[in-house]
N, C-alpha and C positions, 0 to 999 in steps of 0.2 A: 504494499500500500504505499502511496505517496504521503500519507498522514499520519506518522507514528505517534503513539501516545507521548513517548519521550524521546528526545532526538539530541544528538552530541554532534557540532560540527567542528571541525578545525581541528587543532591539537588540543586534548583536553586531559588533565591529571590531577590526581587527588580528588577525584569525584568518587562519592559512596552513596549508594541508594540503599535504603533500609525498608523492608516489607512493603515492595510497592506492588500494586495491583494494576493492571491494565486491559483493556478488553477493545477490541474491535481492529486492531491492527498489529504489526510487530515493530519493534523498536529497530532502530538503525544502528545498533552496537550492539557489542556482547557485554554483559554483566561481569564483573570480577568475580561476584558470588551469586551464581544463578538461583542459589536457594532462598535469596532475598525477593526472589520476583515471581509473580503469580501472574500468570495470563489467564484469567477468567471473567465470565459474565458476574459483575457485583450483584447482581439480583437485587436492582433497586424497585421500590413500590412503584413509582410513576416516573420515570427518567423523562428529562426533557428531550424533546426530538429536534435534532439539530438539522436543518436544510442543508443546500448545496454551500452555501453561505459561511456555514459553522457557526461562529460565534455572533455571526452579525445580527441574527434574529433570537439568539439565546435571551431567557428572561434573566432579570437580576436575582441575586441568590435570595432576598429577601420575599421575593414573589414567587418562590417554588412550591410554598407551603410543605408538606411532609413528604414531597416527591422522591427525596433523596433518602429516604428511611430504607433500611434493608430488611429483604423479606427473610423469613426464617432460618432459610437453608443458606443465607449468604455465605461465600467464603472469605467474605471481609469481616465476620465476627470473631471477636479475639484476636485479630491478627496485629494490631498494632503495637507499638513499642513507645516507650517513655523517652523522646530525645534529649531530655536534659541527662540522661545517664550514659551518653555516648563519651567515650574517652576524647580527649583533645579540645573540648568546647571552652572557650572563655567564659569565666564567671559572670559577665555581663550578659552573655548570651543565653546562659542557663538560667538567670535569674529572669530575664525577660521570656523566655520560653514557659515558665512556670504560672506566668500570670494568665495564658492562654490555653495550655494543654489539656489542664486537669477538668475542664469542663466542655460538653458538647455544645452545638450552636443554639441549643434551647436552654443552656446552663446546667444540665444534668452533669452530675459529676462522672469523669473518666477514672478507671483504677490509675495509681499513682505505680510507677516501677513498670509499666507495660501491661499487656494483655487487653486494652482498650479495643473497641472496633475502629476499623478503618472508616473512614467518611465523616460527614458531618454529624451523625447523631450516635448516641452511645445507647445500644440495646438494654 
């Protein structure tokens, strides 16, 4: 496909991906750790439909309602990590991450230390 979910161009170094999920196309690169990548349908309740213009007609996130809620058999359940626990992050980044990563888009708590759901909503 000409529209990979993740794309790298030119010389890229020191890029790490953790528990990524993509659907609909292949990436244009190989992961250094393929176990961190899941190619699967996330099984969203009511995903937005993107036309040929891709994001030109996409709704703003606040207008999606509960459409990005995971269905019960979603492979995204419990696949998340706590990015503040990754080694080598500056303290300022860890502090800022912690302001946002422990709640979902609706303010529901996410597990600290990992095991949360991928995506906007925590089940």
